[in-house]
N, C-alpha and C positions, 0 to 999 in steps of 0.2 A: 824548315824548321833544318834544327842543327841537333844531333845525337853524339852522346860521348859516354865514353863507360870507365869508369876507376876501379883500379883492386881498392880491395877496402872498404874500411869505414870511415868517413871523415874524423877529421879532429872535432872533439868537444871546445866548444866556449870557454868553456871549463879549465881548459890546457893552453888556449892559445895565450896568455898574459904571466910573466914573474911581473914582482915586484920589488923596487928597492926599499927598505926599510930606512936608509941614509936619506935618500933624497924625495921618498914617498913617492915616488914617479914611477911608472910601469914598461914595462919594455916586453918586444913580442920572446917567446920561449922558442927554445932551439927546438924543438919539437914541431913547433908551426912555425915554422922559418925554411923545413926540414918535408913539411907536410907542404906548405905553400908552391914549395918550387918543385917539388915534384907533380903536384895537379897542373903550374905552368907549366912547366915541359911536356909532361902527358896529352894536355891542350892544344899545345901549338903544336907536337906532331901528329893529334888525330885529324886536323885540320888544316893541313900541311897544304894541301889542292883545294880546298875550300874558300869557296866565294861566301863573306860572309858582311857582306856589305847591304844585303837586303835585310838586315836587324840594326843597322846605323840609324839612331837619330828617329826610334820607334817603341810603342810602348811596347815591352817582352815577359812575359808569359813563361814561366820556369816549372820544371815539373820532373823532381828529383826523388828515386825510388832507392831504399838503401834495402838491401839484400845484406840478413846477415840468419848463422842458426842461435844466434846467443842471444836473442829477445828474452827468452824465458828461462829460467832454472829448472833442468829438467825433473834432478832428485825432488822441490819441493814443487812444482808445480806451479810458479810463480812469479810476474811477468818483471822483470829488473826492470829498474831503476834506471832509465837511458830516455830523457826527453828529446825527443826529434827536433824539436826546434832550434836544440844550443848545435846542431848537427851541421846550420848550416853558413853561416858566417864565412869561416873561412873557405870554407868551397867556393864558393860565389864569389867572394873578392879577388881568388887566385881565376876562377874562369874568366872572368873579367876582366883586369887587367893582362892574358894571354890574350882577350881580341882587340883590348888595346882602346873598351868602351868603359865607360861609366856605367856604375850597376846603380845608379839612378833610375835608369830607364828600364828597369825591371821595375812593374805594376804589381805580377799576380807571380805565389809561388805556392804550388801545391806539393806536399812532402809526403811521404811513407814510407813506414815497413812495409820489409818483406820477409817474409817469411824460405830461407833456403838451404838446402841440406848441404850442396857444393862449395863454394866459395865466395867472401864476402864482398863485395861490390858496393857500388853507388854507380845508379845510371842517370841522368841527366840530357834531361830536352828542352831546346828554348826554341819559342815560337814565336810571331811577333800576333801581337794583338788587334792590329790595322787590318 
């Protein structure tokens, strides 16, 4: 099992791409490029002395916990419209790019929000299903 911890919240899928109206094409936004580079760097740093060969060519399970104190608007007492499933794509893609693995080996993803009073962070554990 591998455990990673990243500062802040993952970038939303809604912020990943920008569109070029003249060519009708889409491209990665500057914010997305910056986020992916940060996750790539941080993953390589955290796994510098870690043997990841146990993960290669195996079915994988990811557990992702996103910690934040902003899931609920305290004044209104209403839950904010932050879709948890929109927070996974850039995170997973960047981690697996750092591992030099294809994320098609991800068989299962469990993702949840968690309340925290201090700092926003994202925790990812990767384990084999075999």
